[in-house]
DRENLUMLUM-87354 format. One record per residue (C-alpha): residue number from 0; x negated, y negated, z. Coordinates in Angstrom, 2 decimals. Each point is the difference from the previous one (the first is absolute). Example, Ala and Ser with C-alpha at 12.3 -4.5 7.8 and 13.67 -1.06 7.14 Angstrom:
BEGIN
num: 0	px: -12.30	py: 4.50	pz: 7.80 $
num: 1	px: -1.37	py: -3.44	pz: -0.66 $
END
This chain:
BEGIN
num: 0	px: 32.38	py: 33.11	pz: 62.48 $
num: 1	px: 1.70	py: -0.49	pz: -3.38 $
num: 2	px: 1.87	py: 2.82	pz: -1.73 $
num: 3	px: -2.67	py: 0.07	pz: -2.73 $
num: 4	px: -2.80	py: 0.24	pz: 2.57 $
num: 5	px: 1.85	py: 2.79	pz: 1.81 $
num: 6	px: 0.44	py: 1.87	pz: -3.29 $
num: 7	px: -3.69	py: -0.40	pz: -0.87 $
num: 8	px: -1.07	py: 1.19	pz: 3.46 $
num: 9	px: 2.22	py: 3.09	pz: -0.22 $
num: 10	px: -1.24	py: 0.71	pz: -3.53 $
num: 11	px: -3.66	py: -0.26	pz: 1.03 $
num: 12	px: 0.55	py: 2.31	pz: 2.97 $
num: 13	px: 1.78	py: 2.51	pz: -2.20 $
num: 14	px: -2.77	py: -0.08	pz: -2.59 $
num: 15	px: -2.64	py: 0.42	pz: 2.69 $
num: 16	px: 1.85	py: 3.04	pz: 1.30 $
num: 17	px: 0.24	py: 1.53	pz: -3.47 $
num: 18	px: -3.67	py: -0.71	pz: -0.68 $
num: 19	px: -1.08	py: 1.59	pz: 3.29 $
num: 20	px: 2.04	py: 3.12	pz: -0.70 $
num: 21	px: -1.31	py: 0.19	pz: -3.56 $
num: 22	px: -3.61	py: -0.37	pz: 1.14 $
num: 23	px: 0.43	py: 3.00	pz: 2.28 $
num: 24	px: 1.54	py: 2.07	pz: -2.78 $
num: 25	px: -2.69	py: -1.00	pz: -2.48 $
num: 26	px: -2.73	py: 1.23	pz: 2.34 $
num: 27	px: 0.82	py: 3.51	pz: -1.29 $
num: 28	px: -0.34	py: -0.86	pz: -3.68 $
num: 29	px: -2.39	py: 1.87	pz: -2.27 $
num: 30	px: -3.07	py: -2.20	pz: -0.45 $
num: 31	px: -0.95	py: -0.20	pz: -3.69 $
num: 32	px: -2.79	py: -2.56	pz: 0.39 $
num: 33	px: -2.75	py: 2.49	pz: -0.89 $
num: 34	px: 1.67	py: 0.71	pz: -3.34 $
num: 35	px: 0.44	py: -3.70	pz: -0.80 $
num: 36	px: -3.57	py: -1.11	pz: 0.71 $
num: 37	px: -1.68	py: 1.59	pz: -3.07 $
num: 38	px: 2.61	py: -1.58	pz: -2.28 $
num: 39	px: -0.39	py: -3.36	pz: 1.72 $
num: 40	px: -3.74	py: 0.12	pz: -0.69 $
num: 41	px: 0.41	py: 1.26	pz: -3.56 $
num: 42	px: 2.32	py: -2.88	pz: -0.94 $
num: 43	px: -1.68	py: -2.66	pz: 2.13 $
num: 44	px: 3.08	py: -0.81	pz: 2.06 $
num: 45	px: -0.73	py: -2.07	pz: 3.12 $
num: 46	px: 2.90	py: 1.81	pz: 1.74 $
num: 47	px: 2.21	py: 2.86	pz: -1.12 $
num: 48	px: 3.15	py: 1.30	pz: 1.70 $
num: 49	px: 2.49	py: 2.78	pz: -0.59 $
num: 50	px: 3.09	py: 1.47	pz: 1.63 $
num: 51	px: 1.79	py: 3.27	pz: -0.73 $
num: 52	px: 3.66	py: 0.69	pz: 0.77 $
num: 53	px: 0.89	py: 3.67	pz: 0.31 $
num: 54	px: 3.45	py: 1.36	pz: 0.83 $
num: 55	px: 1.24	py: -3.59	pz: 0.16 $
num: 56	px: -2.42	py: -1.11	pz: 2.74 $
num: 57	px: -3.41	py: -1.63	pz: 0.11 $
num: 58	px: -2.40	py: 2.94	pz: 0.14 $
num: 59	px: -3.48	py: -1.25	pz: -0.89 $
num: 60	px: -1.80	py: -3.34	pz: 0.15 $
num: 61	px: -3.46	py: -1.29	pz: -0.76 $
num: 62	px: -1.67	py: -3.42	pz: -0.19 $
num: 63	px: -3.71	py: -0.29	pz: -0.84 $
num: 64	px: -2.49	py: -2.72	pz: -0.82 $
num: 65	px: -0.38	py: -3.60	pz: 1.05 $
num: 66	px: 2.31	py: -3.00	pz: 0.05 $
num: 67	px: -2.37	py: -2.30	pz: -1.87 $
num: 68	px: -2.73	py: 0.96	pz: -2.42 $
num: 69	px: -3.36	py: -0.87	pz: 1.54 $
num: 70	px: 1.31	py: 0.14	pz: 3.56 $
num: 71	px: -0.19	py: 2.81	pz: 2.53 $
num: 72	px: 3.58	py: -0.39	pz: 1.21 $
num: 73	px: 1.73	py: 3.35	pz: -0.51 $
num: 74	px: 3.50	py: 0.30	pz: -1.42 $
num: 75	px: 2.41	py: 1.29	pz: 2.64 $
num: 76	px: 2.96	py: 2.43	pz: -0.27 $
num: 77	px: 2.52	py: -2.77	pz: 0.73 $
num: 78	px: -1.50	py: -2.49	pz: -2.47 $
num: 79	px: 2.41	py: -1.45	pz: -2.58 $
num: 80	px: -0.57	py: 0.53	pz: -3.72 $
num: 81	px: 1.50	py: -2.02	pz: -2.84 $
num: 82	px: 2.73	py: 1.89	pz: -1.89 $
num: 83	px: 0.29	py: -2.25	pz: -3.03 $
num: 84	px: 2.89	py: 1.05	pz: -2.22 $
num: 85	px: 0.88	py: 2.90	pz: 2.31 $
num: 86	px: 1.85	py: -2.86	pz: 1.73 $
num: 87	px: 2.63	py: 0.20	pz: -2.76 $
num: 88	px: 1.51	py: 3.17	pz: 1.45 $
num: 89	px: 0.42	py: -1.79	pz: 3.33 $
num: 90	px: 1.83	py: -2.91	pz: -1.63 $
num: 91	px: 2.27	py: 2.48	pz: -1.78 $
num: 92	px: 0.65	py: 1.70	pz: 3.35 $
num: 93	px: 1.05	py: -3.33	pz: 1.47 $
num: 94	px: 2.43	py: -0.44	pz: -2.90 $
num: 95	px: 1.35	py: 3.50	pz: 0.68 $
num: 96	px: 0.60	py: -0.85	pz: 3.65 $
num: 97	px: 1.81	py: -3.22	pz: -0.89 $
num: 98	px: 2.04	py: 1.74	pz: -2.71 $
num: 99	px: 1.03	py: 2.66	pz: 2.51 $
num: 100	px: 1.23	py: -2.79	pz: 2.29 $
num: 101	px: 1.96	py: -1.59	pz: -2.86 $
num: 102	px: -2.20	py: -3.10	pz: -0.02 $
num: 103	px: -1.19	py: 0.64	pz: -3.57 $
num: 104	px: 1.47	py: 1.69	pz: -3.04 $
num: 105	px: -2.26	py: 1.68	pz: -2.55 $
num: 106	px: 2.18	py: -1.15	pz: -2.92 $
num: 107	px: 0.20	py: -3.70	pz: 0.90 $
num: 108	px: -1.58	py: -2.03	pz: -2.80 $
num: 109	px: -2.55	py: -2.79	pz: 0.17 $
num: 110	px: 2.70	py: -2.40	pz: -1.23 $
num: 111	px: 2.08	py: 0.98	pz: 3.05 $
num: 112	px: -2.93	py: -0.09	pz: 2.44 $
num: 113	px: -1.13	py: -3.42	pz: -1.22 $
num: 114	px: 3.08	py: -1.96	pz: -1.21 $
num: 115	px: -1.84	py: -3.26	pz: 0.75 $
num: 116	px: -2.52	py: 0.91	pz: -2.73 $
num: 117	px: 2.70	py: 0.42	pz: -2.64 $
num: 118	px: -1.26	py: -2.87	pz: -2.16 $
num: 119	px: -3.64	py: 1.18	pz: 0.17 $
num: 120	px: 0.42	py: 3.78	pz: -0.01 $
num: 121	px: -1.00	py: 1.42	pz: -3.37 $
num: 122	px: 2.99	py: 1.69	pz: -1.60 $
num: 123	px: -1.83	py: 3.33	pz: -0.37 $
num: 124	px: -0.45	py: 0.23	pz: 3.78 $
num: 125	px: 3.62	py: -0.64	pz: 0.97 $
num: 126	px: 1.00	py: 3.68	pz: 0.08 $
num: 127	px: -3.19	py: 1.26	pz: 1.73 $
num: 128	px: 0.68	py: 1.83	pz: 3.28 $
num: 129	px: -1.98	py: 1.26	pz: 2.98 $
num: 130	px: -0.19	py: 3.37	pz: -1.75 $
num: 131	px: -1.84	py: -1.67	pz: -2.90 $
num: 132	px: -2.34	py: -1.89	pz: 2.34 $
num: 133	px: -0.99	py: 2.99	pz: 2.15 $
num: 134	px: -0.38	py: 2.29	pz: -3.04 $
num: 135	px: -2.20	py: -2.42	pz: -2.00 $
num: 136	px: 2.68	py: -0.29	pz: -2.67 $
num: 137	px: 0.73	py: -3.73	pz: 0.19 $
num: 138	px: -2.72	py: -0.78	pz: -2.59 $
num: 139	px: -1.55	py: -2.57	pz: 2.29 $
num: 140	px: -3.66	py: -1.06	pz: -0.34 $
num: 141	px: -2.37	py: 2.35	pz: 1.78 $
num: 142	px: -1.87	py: -2.56	pz: 2.16 $
num: 143	px: -2.75	py: 2.58	pz: 0.47 $
num: 144	px: -2.80	py: -1.89	pz: -1.77 $
num: 145	px: 1.24	py: -3.53	pz: 0.56 $
num: 146	px: 3.13	py: -1.88	pz: 0.94 $
num: 147	px: 1.47	py: -1.01	pz: -3.38 $
num: 148	px: 2.48	py: -1.50	pz: -0.65 $
num: 149	px: -0.96	py: -1.91	pz: 3.19 $
num: 150	px: -2.70	py: -2.44	pz: -1.15 $
num: 151	px: -2.94	py: -1.28	pz: 2.03 $
num: 152	px: 1.67	py: -3.28	pz: 1.01 $
num: 153	px: 3.16	py: 1.81	pz: 1.09 $
num: 154	px: -2.06	py: 2.58	pz: 1.89 $
num: 155	px: -1.75	py: -2.63	pz: 2.10 $
num: 156	px: 3.33	py: -1.59	pz: 0.86 $
num: 157	px: 1.52	py: 3.40	pz: 0.84 $
num: 158	px: -2.85	py: 1.01	pz: 2.30 $
num: 159	px: 0.72	py: -3.02	pz: 2.17 $
num: 160	px: 3.38	py: 1.48	pz: 0.98 $
num: 161	px: 0.89	py: 2.69	pz: 2.51 $
num: 162	px: 0.28	py: 3.55	pz: -1.45 $
num: 163	px: 3.77	py: -0.07	pz: -0.26 $
num: 164	px: -0.02	py: -3.29	pz: -1.92 $
num: 165	px: -2.83	py: 1.32	pz: -2.17 $
num: 166	px: 2.11	py: 2.94	pz: -1.12 $
num: 167	px: 2.96	py: -2.26	pz: -0.65 $
num: 168	px: -2.04	py: -2.33	pz: -2.21 $
num: 169	px: -1.67	py: 2.87	pz: -1.90 $
num: 170	px: 3.43	py: 1.51	pz: -0.63 $
num: 171	px: 1.24	py: -3.29	pz: -1.49 $
num: 172	px: -3.01	py: -0.28	pz: -2.32 $
num: 173	px: -0.10	py: 3.62	pz: -1.14 $
num: 174	px: 3.73	py: 0.32	pz: -0.67 $
num: 175	px: 0.06	py: -3.17	pz: -2.09 $
num: 176	px: -2.31	py: 1.61	pz: -2.57 $
num: 177	px: 0.93	py: 2.66	pz: -2.55 $
num: 178	px: -0.65	py: 3.61	pz: 1.04 $
num: 179	px: -2.93	py: 1.84	pz: -1.55 $
num: 180	px: 2.53	py: 2.34	pz: -1.65 $
num: 181	px: 3.65	py: 0.72	pz: 0.45 $
num: 182	px: 0.89	py: 1.09	pz: 3.57 $
num: 183	px: 0.54	py: 3.74	pz: 0.36 $
num: 184	px: -1.68	py: 0.71	pz: -3.31 $
num: 185	px: -3.35	py: 1.27	pz: 1.25 $
num: 186	px: -1.98	py: 0.49	pz: 3.19 $
num: 187	px: -2.33	py: -2.92	pz: 0.73 $
num: 188	px: -1.75	py: -0.08	pz: 3.36 $
num: 189	px: 0.62	py: -3.36	pz: 1.65 $
num: 190	px: -1.01	py: -1.59	pz: 3.28 $
num: 191	px: 2.37	py: -2.83	pz: -0.92 $
num: 192	px: 2.95	py: 2.38	pz: 0.26 $
num: 193	px: -0.81	py: 0.77	pz: 3.61 $
num: 194	px: -0.59	py: -3.68	pz: 0.77 $
num: 195	px: 3.51	py: -0.74	pz: -1.32 $
num: 196	px: 1.43	py: 2.95	pz: 1.96 $
num: 197	px: -1.61	py: -1.56	pz: 3.08 $
num: 198	px: 1.61	py: -3.35	pz: -0.80 $
num: 199	px: 3.39	py: 1.73	pz: -0.32 $
num: 200	px: -0.44	py: 1.69	pz: 3.39 $
num: 201	px: -0.97	py: -3.33	pz: 1.57 $
num: 202	px: 2.95	py: -1.85	pz: -1.49 $
num: 203	px: 2.54	py: 2.63	pz: 1.06 $
num: 204	px: -1.41	py: 0.38	pz: 3.52 $
num: 205	px: -1.21	py: -3.60	pz: 0.52 $
num: 206	px: -3.27	py: 1.29	pz: 1.41 $
num: 207	px: -3.47	py: 0.59	pz: -1.41 $
num: 208	px: -0.98	py: 3.32	pz: -1.55 $
num: 209	px: -2.89	py: 0.21	pz: 2.47 $
num: 210	px: 2.33	py: -0.28	pz: 3.01 $
num: 211	px: 2.63	py: 2.32	pz: -1.46 $
num: 212	px: -2.35	py: 2.82	pz: -0.91 $
num: 213	px: -1.62	py: -0.27	pz: 3.43 $
num: 214	px: 3.34	py: 0.05	pz: 1.83 $
num: 215	px: 1.77	py: 2.61	pz: -2.16 $
num: 216	px: -2.84	py: 2.36	pz: -0.94 $
num: 217	px: -3.27	py: -0.46	pz: 1.87 $
num: 218	px: 1.39	py: -0.54	pz: 3.50 $
num: 219	px: 2.44	py: 2.97	pz: 0.01 $
num: 220	px: -2.81	py: 2.25	pz: -1.23 $
num: 221	px: -2.50	py: -1.27	pz: 2.58 $
num: 222	px: -2.35	py: -1.31	pz: -2.69 $
num: 223	px: -1.88	py: -2.30	pz: 2.37 $
num: 224	px: -2.96	py: -0.57	pz: -2.34 $
num: 225	px: 2.07	py: -1.14	pz: -2.98 $
num: 226	px: -0.67	py: -3.49	pz: -1.30 $
num: 227	px: -0.46	py: -2.03	pz: -3.16 $
num: 228	px: -2.98	py: -1.09	pz: -2.05 $
num: 229	px: -3.65	py: 0.54	pz: 0.82 $
num: 230	px: -0.80	py: 2.07	pz: 3.05 $
num: 231	px: -1.73	py: -1.58	pz: 2.98 $
num: 232	px: -1.07	py: -3.46	pz: 1.11 $
num: 233	px: -2.17	py: -2.48	pz: -1.88 $
num: 234	px: -3.70	py: 0.31	pz: 0.91 $
num: 235	px: 0.66	py: 2.99	pz: 2.27 $
num: 236	px: -0.48	py: 3.68	pz: -0.78 $
num: 237	px: 3.08	py: 1.08	pz: 1.96 $
num: 238	px: 1.51	py: 2.00	pz: -2.89 $
num: 239	px: -1.15	py: 1.37	pz: -3.35 $
num: 240	px: -1.03	py: -2.83	pz: -2.30 $
num: 241	px: 0.99	py: 0.08	pz: -3.64 $
num: 242	px: -2.78	py: 0.51	pz: -2.55 $
num: 243	px: -0.49	py: -0.87	pz: -3.65 $
num: 244	px: -2.16	py: 2.29	pz: -2.12 $
num: 245	px: -2.17	py: -2.02	pz: -2.37 $
num: 246	px: -2.81	py: 1.31	pz: -2.20 $
num: 247	px: -0.47	py: 3.04	pz: 2.20 $
num: 248	px: -0.02	py: -2.06	pz: 3.20 $
num: 249	px: 2.55	py: -0.02	pz: 2.80 $
num: 250	px: 0.81	py: -3.56	pz: 1.04 $
num: 251	px: 1.91	py: -0.59	pz: 3.27 $
num: 252	px: 2.80	py: -2.58	pz: -0.03 $
num: 253	px: 0.51	py: -2.04	pz: 3.17 $
num: 254	px: 3.66	py: 0.44	pz: 1.05 $
num: 255	px: 2.26	py: -3.02	pz: -0.09 $
num: 256	px: 3.25	py: -1.40	pz: -1.42 $
num: 257	px: -1.47	py: -0.37	pz: -3.50 $
num: 258	px: -1.81	py: 3.37	pz: -0.16 $
num: 259	px: 2.96	py: 1.96	pz: -1.32 $
num: 260	px: 2.65	py: -0.47	pz: -2.67 $
num: 261	px: 2.37	py: -2.92	pz: 0.69 $
num: 262	px: 2.77	py: 0.57	pz: 2.57 $
num: 263	px: 2.69	py: -0.17	pz: -2.68 $
num: 264	px: -1.25	py: 3.41	pz: -1.16 $
num: 265	px: 0.59	py: 1.46	pz: 3.46 $
num: 266	px: 2.92	py: 2.30	pz: -0.91 $
num: 267	px: -2.10	py: 1.53	pz: -2.76 $
num: 268	px: -3.34	py: 0.42	pz: 1.71 $
num: 269	px: -1.20	py: -1.69	pz: 3.23 $
num: 270	px: 0.67	py: 2.47	pz: 2.83 $
num: 271	px: -2.84	py: 1.45	pz: 2.04 $
num: 272	px: 0.22	py: 2.57	pz: 2.80 $
num: 273	px: -1.81	py: 2.93	pz: 1.57 $
num: 274	px: 0.14	py: 3.38	pz: -1.68 $
num: 275	px: 2.09	py: 1.40	pz: 2.86 $
num: 276	px: 2.51	py: -2.83	pz: -0.40 $
num: 277	px: 0.14	py: 0.52	pz: -3.76 $
num: 278	px: 0.68	py: 3.66	pz: 0.72 $
num: 279	px: 2.89	py: -0.96	pz: 2.31 $
num: 280	px: 1.62	py: -1.75	pz: -2.94 $
num: 281	px: -0.68	py: 2.81	pz: -2.48 $
num: 282	px: 1.43	py: 2.55	pz: 2.43 $
num: 283	px: 3.27	py: -1.96	pz: -0.28 $
num: 284	px: -0.25	py: 0.14	pz: -3.80 $
num: 285	px: -0.35	py: 3.77	pz: 0.21 $
num: 286	px: 3.06	py: 0.26	pz: 2.24 $
num: 287	px: 2.10	py: -2.17	pz: -2.30 $
num: 288	px: -1.06	py: 1.89	pz: -3.12 $
num: 289	px: 0.76	py: 3.30	pz: 1.74 $
num: 290	px: 3.43	py: -1.33	pz: 1.04 $
num: 291	px: -0.94	py: 0.21	pz: 3.67 $
num: 292	px: 1.03	py: -2.43	pz: 2.72 $
num: 293	px: -2.40	py: -2.84	pz: 0.60 $
num: 294	px: -0.35	py: -3.78	pz: -0.10 $
num: 295	px: 0.42	py: -0.20	pz: -3.77 $
num: 296	px: 3.39	py: 0.83	pz: -1.55 $
num: 297	px: -0.33	py: 3.27	pz: -1.88 $
num: 298	px: 2.87	py: -0.97	pz: -2.29 $
num: 299	px: -2.13	py: -2.79	pz: -1.46 $
num: 300	px: -2.89	py: 2.31	pz: -0.89 $
num: 301	px: 1.72	py: 2.20	pz: -2.55 $
num: 302	px: -1.45	py: -2.43	pz: -2.57 $
num: 303	px: -3.50	py: 1.40	pz: 0.46 $
num: 304	px: 1.27	py: 3.38	pz: -1.16 $
num: 305	px: 1.53	py: -1.48	pz: -3.17 $
num: 306	px: -1.42	py: -3.51	pz: -0.61 $
num: 307	px: 2.24	py: -2.47	pz: -1.86 $
num: 308	px: -0.29	py: -0.77	pz: -3.72 $
num: 309	px: -1.30	py: 3.56	pz: -0.60 $
num: 310	px: -3.33	py: -1.21	pz: 1.31 $
num: 311	px: -2.47	py: 1.18	pz: 2.59 $
num: 312	px: -0.10	py: -2.96	pz: 2.43 $
num: 313	px: 2.42	py: -0.63	pz: 2.85 $
num: 314	px: -0.02	py: -1.80	pz: 3.36 $
num: 315	px: -3.70	py: -0.77	pz: -0.07 $
num: 316	px: -1.09	py: 3.49	pz: -1.05 $
num: 317	px: -1.24	py: 1.53	pz: -3.21 $
num: 318	px: 1.51	py: 3.47	pz: -0.33 $
num: 319	px: -1.56	py: 3.02	pz: -1.69 $
num: 320	px: -0.30	py: 3.78	pz: 0.12 $
num: 321	px: -3.05	py: 1.66	pz: 1.54 $
num: 322	px: -0.79	py: 3.71	pz: 0.20 $
num: 323	px: -1.07	py: -0.36	pz: 3.63 $
num: 324	px: 3.01	py: -2.00	pz: 1.17 $
num: 325	px: 2.89	py: 0.20	pz: -2.43 $
num: 326	px: 1.83	py: -3.32	pz: -0.38 $
num: 327	px: -2.53	py: -2.50	pz: 1.40 $
num: 328	px: -0.11	py: -3.71	pz: 0.74 $
num: 329	px: -3.13	py: -2.08	pz: -0.34 $
num: 330	px: -1.22	py: -3.58	pz: 0.01 $
num: 331	px: -3.32	py: -1.77	pz: 0.13 $
num: 332	px: -0.85	py: -3.54	pz: 1.01 $
num: 333	px: -2.90	py: -2.40	pz: -0.28 $
num: 334	px: -0.58	py: -3.71	pz: 0.30 $
num: 335	px: -3.47	py: 0.63	pz: -1.55 $
num: 336	px: -1.57	py: -0.05	pz: 3.50 $
num: 337	px: 1.70	py: 3.08	pz: 1.43 $
num: 338	px: 1.51	py: 3.16	pz: -1.42 $
num: 339	px: 2.73	py: 2.32	pz: 1.28 $
num: 340	px: 1.90	py: 2.97	pz: -1.37 $
num: 341	px: 2.82	py: 2.22	pz: 1.23 $
num: 342	px: 1.25	py: 3.39	pz: -1.18 $
num: 343	px: 3.27	py: 1.28	pz: 1.45 $
num: 344	px: 1.53	py: 3.44	pz: -0.63 $
num: 345	px: 3.50	py: 0.18	pz: 1.55 $
num: 346	px: 0.53	py: 3.63	pz: -1.02 $
num: 347	px: -3.07	py: 0.93	pz: 2.06 $
num: 348	px: 0.63	py: -2.55	pz: 2.78 $
num: 349	px: -3.56	py: -1.15	pz: -0.67 $
num: 350	px: -1.88	py: -3.21	pz: -0.74 $
num: 351	px: -3.56	py: -1.26	pz: -0.24 $
num: 352	px: -0.89	py: -3.68	pz: 0.45 $
num: 353	px: -3.44	py: -1.44	pz: -0.75 $
num: 354	px: -1.46	py: -3.50	pz: 0.21 $
num: 355	px: -3.33	py: -1.79	pz: -0.29 $
num: 356	px: -1.07	py: -3.59	pz: 0.61 $
num: 357	px: -1.57	py: -0.42	pz: -3.40 $
num: 358	px: 1.44	py: -0.40	pz: -3.46 $
num: 359	px: -1.76	py: -0.03	pz: -3.32 $
num: 360	px: -1.72	py: 2.66	pz: -2.06 $
num: 361	px: 0.63	py: 3.64	pz: 0.88 $
num: 362	px: 2.11	py: -0.79	pz: 3.09 $
num: 363	px: 3.02	py: 1.81	pz: -1.43 $
num: 364	px: -2.10	py: 3.05	pz: -0.87 $
num: 365	px: -1.34	py: 0.19	pz: 3.52 $
num: 366	px: 3.46	py: -0.11	pz: 1.55 $
num: 367	px: 1.31	py: 2.56	pz: -2.48 $
num: 368	px: -2.83	py: 2.32	pz: 1.04 $
num: 369	px: 1.08	py: -0.32	pz: 3.64 $
num: 370	px: 3.62	py: 0.74	pz: -0.94 $
num: 371	px: -1.00	py: 3.14	pz: -1.90 $
num: 372	px: -2.13	py: 1.14	pz: 2.92 $
num: 373	px: 2.83	py: -0.46	pz: 2.49 $
num: 374	px: 2.56	py: 1.70	pz: -2.26 $
num: 375	px: -2.29	py: 3.00	pz: -0.40 $
num: 376	px: -0.70	py: 0.27	pz: 3.70 $
num: 377	px: 3.41	py: -0.60	pz: 1.51 $
num: 378	px: 2.53	py: 0.97	pz: -2.66 $
num: 379	px: -1.38	py: 2.45	pz: -2.54 $
num: 380	px: -1.60	py: 2.19	pz: 2.66 $
num: 381	px: 3.12	py: 0.40	pz: 2.11 $
END
């Protein structure tokens, strides 16, 4: 047996052991399904899921509804849900891990990361750093409602490559164009920034972002359901399908390689996982923000207390003050076929995570209603 095969076998056994232990622990969770079902029906979600972290541990879990609209296949507690842009925090965590190991430096510039692009790199991007990229201060195009400056012909050529090469090519194209405004000047949300951060990670480590985040984050946390892109298998209802919402109708989308955003956007929004696995990750965020020992280096998470550039965004989290939680972190994510939202309150050692397999009209309102319900039940009434 090769060394790689031995490593993979050991890793799979370890993950199976973690999953078995976690399943036993989760049998004692508070079941919140009954509270989710009325909201699921009100907002016409095929499936709706939520998890609550209390005192730094997963405390409550609920998954209701069906995997595919029009089917009778129920959604299950271990089903994966698409996190959309909530992926960004995970990519930032990977950067934190690599920075802690000395593999990356937050202040290294794009000109230093990509010396081979010197002749094509727009002058206004030369001094941009990882801090700019992960804080949405690089003034890169948003790539939220299209892929400009990547044109249609370039996109077709890019999609024929593997994900790592896709990110490399997108980085070359984007950085050759002028920024929307001057870097550092204003906040501008950008998926392109996280794509470029992924390309930097891949260049430094000589491995794909998908492999690195699996090896460095998902595997150590026992996140056995974590994956990328649409959930499930084409033509099978073995996981929640994604759904569009058109003219008041819920339209199921058959899962497949082309039924999500392109792989080059992975670092900014293609992770899916179960609610319990998402909670495993967010528990580590809580520990890091509370300066407690855990997988993530606490020293890297001081930024979420005082985001750079006098802003309110750091390391994949929007920061704000809330009466119920003090200094809070939040993020939402959607690829228009799913919706997810997280609220994290480090001062209270509390978080609520909610997801549905439908995007479109009113999806955000429905998830916000679940969040408010969970905050009132588990935090305000303590």
